[in-house]
C-alpha positions in Angstrom: 0.2 -0.2 0.6 3.1 2.3 0.5 5.6 3.4 -2.7 8.7 2.2 -2.8 9.8 6.0 -1.4 8.1 4.7 1.9 9.5 1.1 1.3 12.8 2.1 1.0 13.5 4.4 4.0 12.1 1.2 6.3 15.1 -0.6 4.5 17.6 1.5 5.9 15.6 1.4 8.8 16.6 -2.3 9.1 19.2 -1.8 7.8 20.2 0.5 10.5 19.2 -2.0 12.4 21.3 -5.3 11.6 18.1 -6.8 11.0 18.0 -6.0 6.8 18.2 -9.7 5.5 15.7 -10.3 8.0 13.0 -7.8 6.8 13.9 -9.3 3.0 12.8 -12.6 4.1 9.6 -11.2 6.0 8.9 -9.6 2.7 9.1 -12.4 1.0 6.8 -14.0 2.7 3.9 -12.2 0.3 2.9 -12.2 -3.0 5.3 -9.6 -4.9 7.4 -8.9 -1.7 10.4 -10.6 -3.4 9.9 -8.3 -5.9 9.8 -5.1 -3.9 12.7 -6.5 -1.9 14.7 -6.8 -5.2 13.7 -3.2 -5.6 14.7 -1.5 -2.5 18.1 -3.6 -2.8 18.3 -5.8 0.0 20.8 -8.5 -0.2 21.4 -8.8 3.0 21.1 -12.7 4.4 19.3 -13.6 8.2 20.9 -15.7 10.4 19.9 -19.1 10.1 17.6 -18.8 13.8 15.8 -15.5 12.3 15.2 -18.1 8.9 14.2 -20.3 11.8 12.0 -18.2 12.6 10.2 -17.0 9.3 10.2 -20.7 8.0 8.5 -21.9 11.3 11.2 -24.1 12.7 12.5 -26.0 9.8 14.0 -29.6 10.5 16.5 -28.9 8.2 17.6 -25.6 9.5 17.2 -26.5 12.8 19.9 -29.6 12.5 22.0 -26.7 10.2 22.0 -24.9 13.5 23.0 -28.1 15.2 25.9 -28.5 12.9 27.3 -25.1 13.7 27.4 -25.4 17.0 28.5 -28.9 17.4 32.5 -28.7 18.1 35.2 -31.0 16.7 35.2 -31.8 12.9 34.4 -35.2 13.3 31.9 -34.8 14.9 30.5 -32.5 12.9 31.6 -34.6 9.7 30.0 -37.5 11.1 27.0 -35.3 11.5 26.7 -34.5 8.1 27.3 -37.9 6.9 23.2 -39.5 8.8 22.0 -36.1 6.9 22.6 -37.0 3.4 23.3 -41.7 4.4 20.2 -42.1 7.1 18.8 -45.1 8.0 16.9 -46.8 5.8 14.0 -46.9 8.5 15.0 -43.6 9.2 15.1 -42.4 5.4 11.2 -43.8 5.3 9.9 -40.9 7.2 10.9 -38.3 5.4 11.1 -39.3 1.6 8.0 -41.3 -0.1 10.2 -43.5 -2.5 11.8 -45.0 0.4 8.3 -46.9 1.2 8.3 -48.2 -2.3 10.2 -51.7 -1.3 14.4 -52.0 -1.7 13.9 -50.5 -5.1 12.8 -47.7 -3.8 15.5 -46.9 -0.8 17.9 -47.4 -3.5 16.4 -44.8 -5.3 16.2 -42.3 -2.3 19.2 -42.6 -1.9 20.5 -41.5 -5.1 17.9 -38.7 -4.8 18.0 -36.8 -1.0 21.2 -34.9 -1.9 19.9 -33.3 -4.9 17.1 -32.6 -2.3 19.0 -31.4 -0.1 21.3 -29.9 -1.7 18.2 -27.6 -3.0 17.0 -27.0 -0.3 20.7 -25.4 1.1 20.8 -23.4 -2.0 16.9 -22.3 -2.2 17.9 -20.5 1.5 21.3 -18.7 1.3 23.0 -21.1 4.0 25.3 -22.8 1.9 26.7 -19.9 -0.6 27.5 -19.4 -4.2 29.6 -23.0 -4.5 25.8 -24.7 -3.4 23.8 -23.0 -5.3 25.8 -24.0 -8.3 25.4 -27.7 -7.5 21.9 -27.4 -7.5 21.9 -25.6 -11.1 23.5 -28.3 -13.1 21.2 -31.5 -12.7 18.4 -28.2 -13.1 20.0 -27.1 -16.8 20.6 -30.8 -17.8 17.5 -32.4 -17.3 15.6 -29.1 -19.4 18.3 -30.1 -22.0 17.3 -33.8 -22.4 13.8 -32.4 -22.0 14.3 -30.4 -24.7 15.9 -32.4 -27.3 13.5 -34.6 -27.5 10.9 -32.1 -27.4 12.8 -31.0 -30.5 13.0 -34.3 -32.1 9.6 -34.5 -32.6 8.9 -31.0 -33.6 10.6 -31.5 -36.6 9.7 -34.7 -37.8 6.1 -33.4 -37.1 6.8 -29.8 -38.8 9.1 -27.5 -40.6 11.9 -25.4 -38.2 9.9 -22.2 -38.1 7.1 -24.4 -36.1 10.1 -25.9 -33.1 8.8 -24.3 -29.8 11.0 -24.6 -26.8 10.0 -23.6 -23.2 11.6 -21.8 -21.6 15.4 -22.0 -20.2 15.6 -22.2 -16.3 18.3 -19.1 -14.4 20.8 -19.6 -11.3 24.3 -20.7 -11.5 25.0 -24.5 -12.4 22.3 -24.7 -15.2 24.9 -23.0 -17.9 27.1 -26.5 -16.9 24.5 -29.0 -17.0 22.9 -27.9 -20.4 26.0 -28.6 -21.8 25.9 -32.3 -19.5 21.9 -32.7 -21.2 23.3 -31.6 -24.2 26.4 -34.6 -24.2 23.7 -37.5 -23.1 21.3 -36.4 -25.1 23.0 -36.7 -28.4 21.5 -34.1 -31.0 21.8 -33.9 -33.7 23.5 -30.1 -35.0 20.4 -28.9 -35.9 18.6 -30.5 -33.2 21.7 -29.4 -30.0 21.8 -25.2 -32.4 17.8 -24.8 -31.0 18.0 -26.0 -28.1 21.3 -23.5 -27.1 19.5 -20.6 -29.3 16.6 -21.0 -26.5 19.1 -21.1 -24.2 20.9 -18.0 -25.5 17.5 -16.5 -25.7 16.4 -17.0 -22.2 19.3 -15.0 -21.0 19.3 -12.1 -24.0 21.2 -13.6 -26.1 19.6 -13.2 -29.8 22.1 -15.6 -31.8 20.6 -16.8 -34.8 21.0 -20.5 -36.5 23.0 -21.3 -39.6 23.0 -24.5 -41.8 25.9 -24.9 -44.6 26.8 -27.6 -46.8 29.9 -28.9 -48.1 31.5 -27.4 -51.5 31.4 -28.0 -55.0 33.6 -30.9 -55.8 33.6 -32.4 -52.3 31.5 -34.6 -50.3 28.2 -33.4 -49.3 27.8 -32.9 -45.6 25.9 -30.4 -43.8 26.1 -28.6 -40.2 24.6 -26.4 -38.6 25.7 -24.3 -35.9 25.0 -21.0 -33.7 26.3 -17.1 -34.9 30.1 -17.1 -32.8 30.6 -20.8 -33.1 33.1 -21.7 -35.5 31.6 -24.0 -36.9 31.3 -23.2 -40.6 34.7 -23.5 -41.6 35.0 -24.3 -45.1 31.0 -24.4 -46.0 28.6 -23.0 -47.4 26.3 -20.4 -45.6 22.5 -22.0 -47.0 20.2 -19.7 -44.4 20.4 -17.9 -40.9 17.3 -19.1 -39.8 15.6 -16.4 -38.2 16.2 -14.6 -41.1 
């Protein structure tokens, strides 16, 4: 209900009191609050105790606080190991997948580090490195899914009708996209279209270039993105979109 000037003044008051991170986190609890916090320039993070109060005393946050208070590297390492690799009985209480027999338990153990990493990244408690790690599987999953979607659409219709979903953002997602493209084994055209969608989602418009081998050479065709330098020795036929 207040204008930006009032909220900016309130942010400065919170900053003088040393609670700007808590102020921004509390704003994020309501619709539009996160965007307002960014406009006010709030970059601070709340401490663990404040985050626990805001998030309703989360078990994971209580565990993080416990690790920080535990003396000795060995004891802290044991706590971390017990969190990532709990007993099967304990795993079943928190992972629904583990309740589906031995195979479900095995899959739950594989999925648990990814889920915990995502939680760390969402709360901003493990820093930039963990955020980057959490982005890798998101980027890889997006790339694999979009290669398959691109393949289906190219079989069904012309290039102009290919529509791919918006790419994920955040640290580590670019690396994940590269890994996903390796795993999906796309054709050069599929790879170029997926990469173009990725660049468009991050504010860069790079067109797809299609070329063929020159006269007197065995026929060959290749697709790449502008600026890749893949077209040496090829005759350019098309730049898309025109």
